[in-house]
N, C-alpha and C positions, 0 to 999 in steps of 0.2 A: 481366506480373504476377508476383507472388511465388508460389513453390511450396514445399511442405514446411514450411509454417508451423506451429509449435508451441512455445510458445503465442503468443497475441495479447493485447495490453493496450490499453485506451483511456483517455485522460485527459479533462480538461475541454475541450481544443481540439486535441488531437493523438493519434495512434495509432502504436504500435510493434509490430513483429512479429519474433519470433525464428525464424531459419532456420538451416540447417546452415552457411551462410556467415557468419552473424553476426546483427546487428540492423539492421532498416530502419525508418525512421519517416517520417511525413508529417503535414501539418497546420500549425498555427500554429508559428512558430519565432521569435517576437519576443523570446525569452529564451534562445535556443539549445537549447530542449528537444528538438528533433528531431535536431540535428547534433552536440550536445555541444561545439560550437565557437562561433564568432561568431554573434550573432543576425542575422536577416534581416527586412527590412520586409515582404517578400512571403511568403505561406505556401509550404510545400513541397508541391507539387501531386502528386508521384508518390513512391512509396517510395524513400527515399534511405538508403544504408548509413551507419551511424554509424562514422566512421573509427576503426580500432584497437580496436573493441569486439568481441571474440570470446570464446568459452567462456562464454556466458550461459545460465543455466538458466531464468530467468523475468524478466519486466519488470513494474514497478508504476509507474503514471503518476498524478501529482497535478495540481494547477493550475499550468500553465506549467513543469513540471519532470518529470524522468524518473529512475527508479531501476532498477538492475539487480541481480539476485541471480546472482552468478557461479558457475560450476561448482565453484570451489574453496571456496565457502561465504561469500566476502566480499560486501560490498554497496558499490555505487557510485551516486551521485546527481549530477545536473547540471541546470542551468536556473535558473529564478528563485530568488533566495536572500535575500529580505528579512528572514527570521526564522530563518536558519540551517537551512532545511529541506533543503539539499543537503549539509550538513556531517555526514556519518555519524560517530557518536561513536567516538572513537579506541579506547575500551575495549570496543567492541561485540563484536569477535571474529567468528568465523564464525557464520552464521545458517542456520536451516532453513526460515524463511518470512519474507516481506517484503511489505508492502503500503503504498501511499501514496494519499492523497486530500487535497483541500483544500490546506492549507499545512503538513501534517505527515506523518510516516511512522512505522511501527512494524515491529519485527522480533522474531523469536523467536531468542534466543541458543542456539547449539548446545550450549554447555558446560553450561547448567543449565535450559534451556527457559524462562527468564524473558523476559517481554515488555519491550522497551525502545523508547521513542518519542522523536522529536526533531522540532524545527521549531516551528510555531505553538503557543502555549500559552494563547491568549486565552480559550479555553473549557475549560481544564483537560484538553486532549487528551493531555498528557504525564504526567498524574497516574495512572499505572497503580495500581489498588487493591492494597494490601498483602495483601488476602485472596485474590488470584489466585495460584494455585500454578503449577507447571510447565504450560506451554501447548502445544497441538498445532496450533492454528490462530489466526490473527489477521486482522481485517478493519478497515479504516479507512473512515469515512464523511466527510461534509463537515466536521463538527466533533465527531465522537465516534468511538470505536473499541470493538470487542467481541472477545473471545477465548474459545476453548474450552479447558478444562483437560483433564488426562489421564483424568478420569472423566466427561467429557461435559457438565460444567456450564458455562454461559455467564455471563460477566461483562462489563459494558459501563461505559464512563466517557466523560467529556467534557461537551459541552453538556447541562446538567441542568435540573431543574425551576425553578431561579431565573431562567432565561432566558425572556423573553416569547414566543419562538417554540418553546418546548419542546413536542414532540409525543409524548413517552413513549418515545423511542427507547432509553432506558437501562433501562426497566422490563421486565426479563426476566420473561415469564409464569411463575408458580410451578408450573404444570403442563406446562412445556415438554418435559420428559423429557431423555434423553441426546442431545445434539447431536453430529452428525458433520461438519457444515459450517456456515459462518456468512458472511453478507454484509451489511455496513453500507452504507446508502445516504445520501441527503441528510439526511433527518430520520426515517429508519426503519431497521429491521433485520429480516432474515429468516434463518431457520435451517432446516437439514434435520436431522430427528431420526432416531434409529436406526429402521430400517425404511423410510426414504425419504419420510416425511411432511414437508411444509413447514409 
């Protein structure tokens, strides 16, 4: 088994762990999301090292793809790429946070703390609101994303009220308070506010 794991990330059908030795992944590999190499028909049953991937700070896994936040601040993605979800923007630069879900990913640029997203845009997931200032945290859900700015305010975007399956995931409660952490799920969002309340 793996030891010294920190951190661990789970995607739609695969899992990756960061260890001192690098990154190991297991699960579905039909688009090379576990190996960063050729796809395999059979799943990866046991943790398998991603060749050549060292110096990783954190992993973020979406649907059939993987992204890594490197120790030098750069981002790398691989796996399924039908809507450019593995093509990290050339002008992104170094990032301080990275998350991936569904068919898109978002990162916070180190230079100005702006949130930049790439990949699937079917539900407006890439339309980061202009009202969102410098961010300290970002989380991606199935078809929406949310971020926390420097004063603790939460802003969400993506699948909105015009969609028949809209569940209010963009409707940030007016009495939420100052958020310190955020997590976007399939059609919902949760936040931890100052003081530890969810």
